[in-house]
C-alpha positions in Angstrom: -17.9 16.3 53.9 -15.8 19.4 54.0 -16.2 22.1 51.7 -19.3 19.6 49.3 -16.1 17.2 49.1 -16.3 13.7 50.2 -12.2 13.4 51.6 -10.5 10.5 51.6 -13.3 7.8 51.8 -12.5 4.8 54.1 -13.8 1.7 53.6 -15.4 0.0 57.1 -14.8 -3.9 57.0 -16.1 -4.6 60.2 -17.5 -2.4 63.0 -19.0 0.5 62.8 -17.7 3.7 61.4 -16.0 6.7 63.8 -16.7 10.5 64.0 -20.1 10.6 61.9 -23.4 11.6 63.1 -24.5 8.3 62.7 -22.4 6.7 64.4 -24.2 6.0 68.0 -27.0 4.8 65.8 -25.4 2.7 64.0 -23.3 1.5 66.9 -26.8 0.5 68.6 -27.7 -1.6 65.2 -24.7 -3.2 65.5 -25.0 -4.5 69.6 -28.4 -4.9 69.1 -28.0 -8.8 69.2 -26.0 -8.6 72.1 -28.6 -9.6 74.7 -28.1 -12.9 75.4 -26.7 -12.0 79.0 -28.5 -12.5 82.3 -27.4 -9.2 83.1 -28.9 -6.6 81.8 -27.1 -3.9 79.2 -27.4 -0.8 78.4 -26.0 1.1 75.9 -25.6 4.8 75.1 -23.5 6.5 71.9 -20.5 3.7 72.1 -20.6 3.0 75.7 -22.3 -0.2 76.6 -22.7 -1.1 80.4 -23.7 -4.3 82.1 -25.1 -4.5 85.3 -26.0 -6.9 88.4 -27.5 -6.5 91.8 -28.9 -8.8 93.8 -30.9 -8.1 96.6 -32.3 -9.5 100.1 -35.6 -10.2 101.7 -34.0 -9.2 105.3 -30.7 -8.0 106.2 -28.7 -11.0 105.4 -25.8 -13.0 107.4 -22.1 -12.3 106.3 -22.3 -16.3 104.7 -25.5 -15.3 102.7 -23.1 -11.9 101.1 -21.0 -14.1 100.1 -22.6 -16.8 98.5 -24.5 -14.4 96.8 -21.3 -12.4 95.4 -19.6 -15.5 94.5 -22.9 -16.4 92.1 -22.8 -13.3 91.2 -19.7 -13.0 90.2 -20.1 -16.6 88.4 -22.9 -15.1 86.3 -21.0 -12.3 85.3 -17.8 -14.2 83.8 -20.1 -16.1 81.8 -21.9 -13.2 80.2 -18.5 -11.7 80.0 -17.2 -14.9 78.2 -21.0 -14.5 76.2 -19.7 -10.8 75.7 -16.3 -11.6 74.2 -17.6 -14.9 71.9 -20.2 -12.2 70.6 -16.9 -10.0 69.7 -14.6 -12.8 68.2 -18.0 -13.5 65.8 -18.5 -10.2 64.8 -15.2 -9.3 64.6 -14.6 -6.5 67.4 -12.1 -6.6 69.6 -12.4 -6.1 73.1 -10.0 -3.5 75.0 -9.8 -5.6 78.5 -7.8 -2.9 80.6 -11.1 -0.2 79.8 -13.4 -2.9 81.5 -14.6 -1.2 84.8 -15.9 -3.0 87.6 -16.9 -1.6 90.8 -18.4 -3.9 94.0 -21.0 -1.4 95.4 -22.3 -2.2 99.2 -23.7 0.4 101.7 -23.1 -2.6 104.3 -20.3 -4.9 103.8 -17.0 -4.0 103.1 -16.1 -6.8 101.9 -12.8 -8.2 100.7 -12.7 -8.9 96.7 -12.3 -13.4 97.0 -13.7 -13.7 93.9 -12.0 -13.0 90.6 -14.0 -12.0 87.2 -11.9 -12.9 83.9 -12.6 -11.3 80.6 -11.4 -13.5 78.0 -8.1 -15.0 79.5 -7.4 -11.5 81.4 -8.5 -10.9 85.2 -9.8 -7.4 86.1 -9.3 -5.6 88.7 -11.8 -4.1 90.4 -12.0 -0.2 90.5 -12.5 2.1 93.4 -14.0 4.2 91.3 -16.6 3.9 88.1 -17.2 7.0 85.9 -20.3 6.7 83.9 -22.0 9.5 82.3 -20.3 11.8 84.1 -21.2 10.3 87.1 -18.5 8.6 89.8 -19.3 6.1 91.9 -17.6 4.8 94.7 -18.3 1.4 96.7 -20.1 2.5 99.2 -22.3 5.1 97.2 -20.3 7.9 98.5 -21.2 11.0 96.6 -17.7 13.4 98.1 -15.3 12.3 95.0 -18.8 13.6 92.3 -19.1 15.9 94.6 -15.6 17.5 94.5 -15.5 16.7 90.6 -18.4 19.3 90.3 -16.7 21.8 92.2 -13.0 21.8 90.4 -15.0 22.2 86.8 -17.2 25.2 88.3 -14.4 26.8 89.9 -12.8 26.2 86.3 -15.6 27.7 84.9 -16.1 31.0 87.0 -12.2 31.8 86.7 -12.6 31.9 82.5 -16.1 34.0 83.6 -14.0 36.5 85.5 -11.3 36.8 83.1 -13.5 37.7 80.6 -15.7 39.9 82.4 -13.6 43.1 81.6 -14.4 42.4 77.8 -17.7 41.4 77.6 -20.8 42.6 79.5 -22.9 40.8 81.7 -25.8 39.6 78.9 -22.9 39.0 76.4 -21.5 36.5 79.1 -24.7 34.7 79.5 -24.5 33.4 76.2 -21.3 31.8 76.8 -21.0 28.2 76.5 -18.1 27.5 78.7 
């Protein structure tokens, strides 16, 4: 609504409307039946994340790690097939190029011998995964994330330094940069 008038109403035939205060809530209601996967699914606003993890009772052998990764890939591929099917049934088009996945291991840097597919598209593993303003790397190293925070803080401090001559310190504290 703009100035108490509805500008050019649009019909939504499928999916949920964009750019509305209700859009995130409507999206969560819309995908509510997308829970028939073996991997846990978490949604926030219009982002959805499926994750899969394995653990071992004792330090695993390399064979056990490889078997676990192979089994995880099979389960993830099955879940991605279910998600793709759900999308077709609900007239939702998923962009495979926006799908990210990251193999995380603090002990093993294994080659990616187990391809992961969405529909008929082979997905490439990411070197980093950005989620909820956090940057994850395959070995859970925080250097990239900390560098990003430092860069953002430096830019904001630079703006504050330039504004210092025009505003008093109490006024600067109220700025949302």
